[in-house]
C-alpha positions as CSV (number, residue, x, y, z in Angstrom):
1,M,-1.6,-26.4,-18.0
2,G,2.5,-26.5,-16.2
3,P,4.8,-24.0,-14.7
4,P,6.6,-21.7,-16.7
5,T,9.7,-23.2,-16.6
6,I,13.6,-21.0,-17.9
7,P,16.2,-23.0,-20.3
8,G,19.4,-24.9,-18.6
9,T,17.3,-25.8,-15.3
10,V,15.6,-28.8,-13.7
11,L,12.3,-27.3,-11.5
12,A,11.9,-29.6,-8.1
13,A,9.1,-31.2,-8.5
14,E,8.0,-29.9,-5.2
15,V,7.7,-26.2,-6.4
16,S,6.7,-27.4,-10.2
17,E,4.1,-29.6,-8.6
18,I,2.3,-26.8,-6.1
19,L,2.7,-23.9,-8.8
20,C,0.9,-26.2,-11.4
21,S,-1.8,-26.4,-8.7
22,A,-2.3,-22.7,-8.8
23,A,-3.0,-22.4,-12.5
24,S,-5.3,-24.5,-11.7
25,G,-7.1,-22.6,-9.5
26,A,-6.6,-24.6,-6.6
27,E,-6.5,-22.3,-3.2
28,L,-2.4,-23.1,-2.0
29,T,-2.4,-25.0,1.8
30,F,1.0,-22.7,4.2
31,E,3.0,-25.5,3.9
32,Q,3.2,-25.0,0.5
33,G,3.5,-21.5,0.4
34,L,5.8,-22.2,2.3
35,V,8.1,-23.6,-0.1
36,L,7.2,-21.1,-2.3
37,A,7.8,-18.3,0.1
38,T,12.0,-19.7,0.4
39,A,12.3,-20.0,-3.5
40,E,15.9,-19.4,-4.5
41,G,17.5,-19.3,-7.5
42,A,16.0,-21.2,-10.6
43,E,13.1,-22.0,-8.6
44,L,12.6,-18.2,-7.5
45,E,12.8,-17.6,-11.8
46,V,9.9,-20.5,-11.8
47,L,8.1,-18.5,-10.0
48,V,8.2,-15.5,-10.7
49,A,7.3,-16.3,-14.2
50,A,4.1,-18.1,-13.1
51,A,3.4,-15.3,-11.2
52,D,3.5,-13.4,-14.3
53,R,1.7,-15.2,-16.1
54,L,-1.1,-15.3,-13.9
55,R,-1.2,-11.6,-14.1
56,R,-1.9,-11.7,-16.8
57,E,-4.9,-14.5,-16.8
58,T,-6.3,-12.3,-14.4
59,V,-5.8,-8.6,-15.6
60,G,-4.3,-8.4,-18.3
61,D,-1.0,-6.7,-19.6
62,A,-2.1,-3.2,-19.0
63,I,-0.8,-1.1,-15.8
64,T,-2.5,0.8,-13.5
65,Y,-2.6,4.3,-11.3
66,V,-4.7,6.4,-9.8
67,V,-2.8,10.4,-9.5
68,N,-3.3,11.3,-6.1
69,R,-1.9,13.4,-3.3
70,N,-0.9,12.0,-0.1
71,I,-2.0,14.3,2.8
72,N,-0.5,13.9,6.4
73,F,-1.8,16.7,9.1
74,T,0.1,16.3,11.1
75,N,3.4,14.0,12.9
76,V,2.6,14.4,16.4
77,C,2.5,11.0,17.7
78,F,2.0,8.8,21.1
79,V,2.3,5.1,20.0
80,G,6.4,5.0,19.1
81,C,6.1,2.4,16.8
82,S,9.7,0.8,16.5
83,F,10.0,1.1,12.7
84,C,8.4,4.3,12.1
85,G,10.7,7.5,10.5
86,F,7.8,9.8,11.2
87,G,6.3,10.3,14.3
88,R,7.6,13.0,17.0
89,G,6.5,14.2,19.9
90,P,4.8,16.9,20.9
91,G,7.9,19.1,22.4
92,A,9.9,17.8,19.4
93,S,11.7,19.7,16.7
94,A,10.1,19.4,12.9
95,V,6.3,18.5,14.4
96,Y,3.8,19.8,12.4
97,S,-0.2,19.8,12.1
98,L,-1.9,21.1,9.4
99,S,-5.2,23.0,9.9
100,F,-8.1,22.2,7.9
101,E,-8.3,25.4,5.7
102,E,-4.7,23.6,4.9
103,A,-5.3,20.3,3.7
104,V,-8.7,21.3,1.5
105,R,-6.0,23.6,-0.1
106,R,-4.1,20.8,-0.7
107,A,-6.9,19.3,-1.6
108,R,-8.5,21.5,-4.4
109,E,-4.8,22.3,-5.8
110,A,-4.2,18.1,-6.3
111,W,-8.1,18.1,-8.1
112,D,-7.5,21.2,-9.8
113,R,-3.9,18.7,-11.7
114,G,-6.0,15.9,-12.4
115,A,-6.0,14.1,-9.3
116,T,-9.2,12.3,-8.3
117,E,-7.9,10.9,-4.7
118,V,-6.8,11.9,-1.6
119,C,-4.9,9.7,0.8
120,V,-5.3,11.3,4.1
121,Q,-3.6,10.3,7.4
122,G,-1.0,11.0,9.9
123,G,0.2,10.6,13.9
124,L,-1.7,9.8,17.0
125,P,-1.0,13.1,19.5
126,R,-2.8,12.6,22.6
127,D,-5.3,15.7,22.4
128,L,-6.3,14.7,19.5
129,D,-10.4,15.8,19.6
130,G,-13.0,13.0,19.3
131,F,-14.7,13.8,16.4
132,F,-11.5,14.9,14.4
133,Y,-12.1,12.7,11.5
134,R,-15.1,13.5,10.5
135,D,-15.0,17.3,10.6
136,L,-11.3,16.7,8.8
137,L,-13.0,14.4,6.1
138,R,-16.3,17.1,5.9
139,A,-13.8,19.8,5.0
140,I,-12.8,18.4,2.4
141,K,-15.8,16.9,1.2
142,H,-17.4,20.2,1.2
143,A,-15.3,21.9,-0.6
144,I,-14.6,19.1,-3.0
145,P,-17.7,16.9,-3.6
146,G,-16.4,14.8,-6.0
147,M,-12.9,14.1,-5.0
148,H,-12.5,10.6,-3.6
149,V,-11.0,10.3,-0.1
150,H,-9.4,7.1,1.5
151,A,-8.4,8.2,4.2
152,F,-8.0,7.4,8.3
153,S,-6.1,3.8,8.4
154,P,-7.7,1.0,11.1
155,M,-5.3,2.5,14.1
156,E,-6.5,6.2,13.2
157,I,-9.8,4.1,13.0
158,D,-9.8,2.9,16.3
159,Y,-8.3,5.9,18.3
160,G,-11.4,8.0,16.7
161,V,-13.9,5.1,18.4
162,L,-11.6,5.5,21.2
163,K,-12.0,9.7,21.1
164,T,-15.8,9.6,21.0
165,G,-17.0,6.5,23.0
166,M,-18.7,5.8,19.6
167,P,-19.5,1.6,18.8
168,L,-16.9,0.8,15.9
169,R,-19.5,0.5,13.5
170,D,-21.9,2.9,14.5
171,Y,-18.2,5.0,14.3
172,L,-17.9,4.1,10.6
173,Q,-21.3,4.5,9.4
174,M,-21.4,7.8,10.3
175,M,-17.8,8.6,8.2
176,K,-19.2,7.0,5.2
177,D,-22.0,8.6,5.5
178,E,-20.2,11.6,5.5
179,G,-18.1,10.9,2.6
180,L,-15.0,8.1,3.2
181,G,-14.7,6.8,-0.1
182,S,-12.0,4.3,1.3
183,I,-10.2,3.1,3.9
184,P,-6.6,2.6,3.9
185,G,-5.1,-1.3,5.0
186,T,-1.8,0.8,6.7
187,A,-1.1,0.0,10.1
188,A,-1.0,-4.2,9.6
189,E,2.8,-5.0,9.3
190,I,2.8,-8.5,10.2
191,L,-1.2,-9.7,11.4
192,D,1.6,-11.5,14.4
193,D,1.2,-10.4,17.8
194,R,4.6,-11.7,18.7
195,V,6.0,-9.2,15.6
196,R,4.1,-6.8,17.1
197,Q,4.8,-6.7,20.2
198,E,8.8,-6.3,18.3
199,L,7.4,-3.8,16.0
200,S,5.4,-1.6,18.5
201,P,3.6,-2.8,21.5
202,N,1.4,-0.3,21.5
203,K,0.2,-1.3,18.0
204,L,-3.5,-2.1,17.9
205,P,-3.7,-6.4,18.0
206,A,-4.2,-8.3,14.4
207,A,-7.2,-9.4,15.5
208,R,-8.5,-5.7,16.0
209,W,-7.7,-4.7,12.6
210,V,-9.2,-8.1,11.4
211,E,-12.1,-6.5,12.6
212,I,-11.9,-3.4,12.0
213,I,-11.3,-4.5,8.0
214,T,-14.3,-6.0,8.6
215,T,-16.3,-4.3,9.9
216,A,-15.6,-1.5,7.3
217,H,-16.3,-4.5,4.2
218,E,-19.6,-5.0,6.1
219,L,-20.9,-1.3,6.0
220,G,-19.9,-1.1,1.9
221,I,-16.3,0.5,2.8
222,P,-13.8,-0.9,0.3
223,T,-10.2,-1.0,1.3
224,T,-7.0,-2.3,1.0
225,S,-4.5,-4.6,2.1
226,T,-0.8,-4.4,2.9
227,M,1.8,-6.3,4.7
228,M,6.0,-4.1,5.6
229,Y,8.5,-7.2,5.0
230,G,12.4,-7.1,5.9
231,H,12.8,-6.6,9.5
232,V,12.6,-9.2,12.2
233,E,10.1,-11.3,10.8
234,E,10.3,-15.0,8.9
235,P,8.5,-16.0,5.2
236,A,6.4,-17.9,7.3
237,H,5.2,-14.7,8.9
238,W,4.6,-14.2,5.0
239,V,2.5,-16.9,4.4
240,R,0.0,-16.3,7.5
241,H,0.0,-13.6,6.4
242,M,-1.0,-13.1,3.1
243,L,-3.5,-16.2,4.6
244,L,-5.0,-14.4,6.8
245,L,-6.3,-11.8,3.8
246,R,-6.9,-14.3,1.2
247,A,-9.7,-15.7,4.2
248,I,-10.9,-12.0,5.1
249,Q,-11.7,-11.5,1.4
250,K,-13.4,-14.4,0.2
251,R,-15.9,-13.8,3.1
252,T,-16.3,-10.0,2.6
253,G,-14.8,-9.2,-0.8
254,G,-13.9,-5.7,0.5
255,F,-10.1,-5.4,-0.6
256,T,-9.2,-3.5,-3.6
257,E,-5.3,-4.7,-3.9
258,F,-2.6,-5.8,-2.1
259,V,0.4,-3.6,-1.1
260,P,2.9,-5.5,0.2
261,L,5.0,-2.1,1.9
262,G,9.5,-3.4,2.3
263,F,11.0,-1.8,4.9
264,I,13.1,1.1,5.0
265,H,15.5,0.7,7.3
266,E,17.4,4.0,7.9
267,N,16.8,6.7,10.3
268,T,14.3,3.7,12.4
269,R,15.0,2.3,16.3
270,L,14.4,-1.1,15.3
271,Y,17.4,-0.8,12.4
272,R,20.1,1.4,14.9
273,H,19.3,-1.0,18.6
274,G,20.2,-4.7,15.8
275,G,16.6,-5.2,15.7
276,A,16.3,-5.8,11.9
277,R,18.1,-6.8,8.9
278,P,18.6,-3.7,6.6
279,G,15.3,-4.6,4.7
280,A,15.0,-6.4,1.7
281,K,17.4,-7.4,-0.9
282,R,15.9,-6.5,-4.9
283,E,15.4,-10.7,-5.1
284,E,13.8,-10.6,-1.7
285,H,11.4,-8.4,-3.4
286,L,10.0,-9.8,-6.0
287,R,9.8,-13.2,-3.7
288,V,7.6,-11.8,-1.8
289,H,5.2,-10.2,-5.0
290,A,5.3,-13.2,-6.7
291,L,4.6,-14.9,-3.7
292,A,1.3,-13.0,-3.5
293,R,0.6,-13.6,-6.5
294,V,0.1,-17.2,-6.3
295,L,-1.4,-17.4,-3.3
296,L,-3.9,-14.3,-3.7
297,H,-5.4,-16.0,-6.7
298,G,-8.6,-16.0,-6.8
299,A,-9.6,-13.3,-4.0
300,I,-7.2,-10.2,-4.6
301,K,-6.7,-9.3,-8.4
302,N,-5.0,-7.0,-7.6
303,L,-1.5,-6.1,-6.4
304,Q,0.6,-3.0,-6.2
305,V,3.8,-1.9,-6.3
306,S,5.0,0.8,-4.1
307,W,7.5,2.4,-6.0
308,V,8.3,5.0,-2.8
309,K,9.6,2.5,-0.7
310,L,11.7,-0.2,-4.1
311,G,12.4,2.6,-6.2
312,F,11.9,2.5,-10.0
313,E,14.1,-0.2,-11.7
314,T,12.7,-3.4,-8.4
315,S,9.2,-1.9,-9.0
316,L,9.6,-2.5,-12.7
317,A,11.2,-5.2,-12.0
318,C,7.9,-6.5,-9.8
319,L,5.5,-5.4,-12.4
320,R,6.5,-8.8,-14.3
321,A,6.8,-10.5,-10.8
322,G,2.6,-11.0,-11.0
323,A,2.3,-7.1,-9.8
324,N,-0.1,-4.5,-12.1
325,D,-0.1,-1.1,-10.3
326,F,1.9,1.1,-9.3
327,S,1.0,3.5,-7.1
328,G,-0.5,6.6,-7.1
329,T,1.5,9.7,-8.5
330,L,1.5,13.7,-7.6
331,M,2.3,12.2,-4.0
332,E,4.8,14.4,-2.2
333,E,7.6,11.5,-1.1
334,S,11.2,12.9,0.3
335,I,11.8,9.3,1.8
336,S,13.4,6.8,-0.8
337,K,16.1,6.8,-1.7
338,A,16.2,4.2,-3.8
339,A,13.7,6.0,-5.6
340,G,15.4,8.5,-6.6
341,A,13.4,10.9,-5.1
342,T,14.7,13.9,-2.9
343,F,12.8,16.6,-1.1
344,G,10.0,18.4,-3.0
345,E,10.0,16.3,-6.0
346,Y,6.4,14.9,-7.4
347,V,6.4,12.1,-10.3
348,S,4.5,13.0,-12.8
349,P,1.3,11.2,-14.5
350,E,3.3,11.5,-17.8
351,E,6.9,9.9,-16.2
352,F,4.8,6.8,-15.0
353,R,3.6,6.5,-18.7
354,S,6.5,6.4,-19.8
355,R,8.1,3.8,-17.0
356,I,5.3,1.3,-17.5
357,R,5.9,1.2,-21.5
358,S,9.3,0.6,-21.0
359,I,8.4,-3.1,-20.0
360,G,6.4,-3.0,-23.1
361,R,3.1,-2.6,-21.0
362,L,0.1,-0.4,-22.0
363,P,-0.5,3.0,-19.1
364,A,-3.8,2.7,-17.7
365,E,-5.2,4.9,-15.8
366,R,-8.1,4.7,-13.0
367,T,-10.3,5.0,-10.3
368,T,-9.2,4.2,-6.3
369,T,-11.9,1.4,-7.0
370,Y,-9.9,0.3,-10.1
371,K,-12.8,1.1,-12.6
372,I,-10.7,2.2,-15.6
373,R,-11.1,6.0,-16.6
374,R,-8.3,5.4,-19.5
375,L,-6.3,3.6,-21.1
376,F,-3.1,5.2,-22.9
377,E,-2.6,2.8,-26.7
378,D,-1.2,5.5,-28.1
379,P,2.0,7.6,-27.2
380,Q,1.0,10.4,-29.3
381,Q,-2.3,10.4,-28.2
382,D,-1.6,11.1,-24.3
383,P,-2.5,13.7,-23.2
384,P,-0.5,17.2,-22.1
385,A,1.6,17.2,-19.5
386,A,-0.2,18.9,-16.1
387,A,1.9,21.7,-14.5
388,H,3.2,20.6,-11.5
389,L,2.5,21.0,-8.2
390,P,4.3,23.8,-6.1
391,V,8.2,23.0,-3.9
392,I,6.2,22.8,-0.6
393,R,8.6,24.6,2.5
394,T,10.3,21.5,4.4
395,D,9.5,22.8,7.2
396,S,6.3,22.7,6.7
397,H,6.4,19.7,4.8
398,V,5.9,15.2,6.0
399,T,9.5,13.8,6.4
400,Y,8.3,10.2,6.0
401,S,4.4,8.9,5.0
402,E,3.2,5.3,4.2
403,G,1.7,6.8,0.8
404,A,-1.6,6.2,-0.8
405,Y,-2.4,2.4,0.5
């Protein structure tokens, strides 16, 4: 089957041939991916349409979401990523660290309001106890055994290994035994060490990220996968990054989804010092999501949009450009002006379903690992609205979160 056509356009022969290959199930090469990654105008429109058709053929017309809550347990961090507006030095103003009791309270509050997942991440304090992550995980799972704990980025896993002195495999097995359900594939940014040095010299190398992720998969711990774009990278970096994820998935099958994360430039050292562009424009968001659907076709079938990074309008456009999943609900987010979120606001499952229906698609609540819990075909049969989470005081609340990825 050939690629979709846009009335009144003539598609370049090379792009047409590439999209025909993808539609037939062929794995695209780097060179082919780069052609798509630089598509503009009518060619971008056709790429978007082709990605949307691949999405429909692969996962259908449902748009899924998981009801979750983010628990960012501290913003104290020594890593100093130039793209981050979250971390603070230990003596800075507005630092915070949650007690285990407070983290458990927030998890229980979310469970009582219908959440099935908590995403637990935080900064890296220098004085962190080696078994802090294990003990925090143990506290949440002991209090709420049924809650899926999606926690600790590869950077945090690496730090836990360093602090405990345990071999990586043994450390991950311990965490799995304590109830770790899955790992967010954050700290990936761009899996190219030259770019990573520019973004954060203290961040773990790309090879270590891959090692941690693949070891988790080998132990039966699923992870997400992410890519941050819109800063200092080039389209070639997107393609290499996605092809590396595709290769890992072919070997392990452990990725549940791919999440493109648009760079939020406000309040970052990287942007203030002139080292980055001010995030991606709408066309770039569409291009990245559509490219991901085409390049990862046959490997990673779920493609998530981050409404916190993109705002709802652009997120809905990306859901018509190959994506099939919204990032979660009941989240404490305050960073995205584009999303229309102000401090202390929460997006309810009811609003997610309304947004999904506005583009003619079916909302479906899922588990972390993409098992469908409920498909909401008839709005008249939706469950009654749950109570909203209470607003948390600004002096005890995170000002930036990577989200439940």
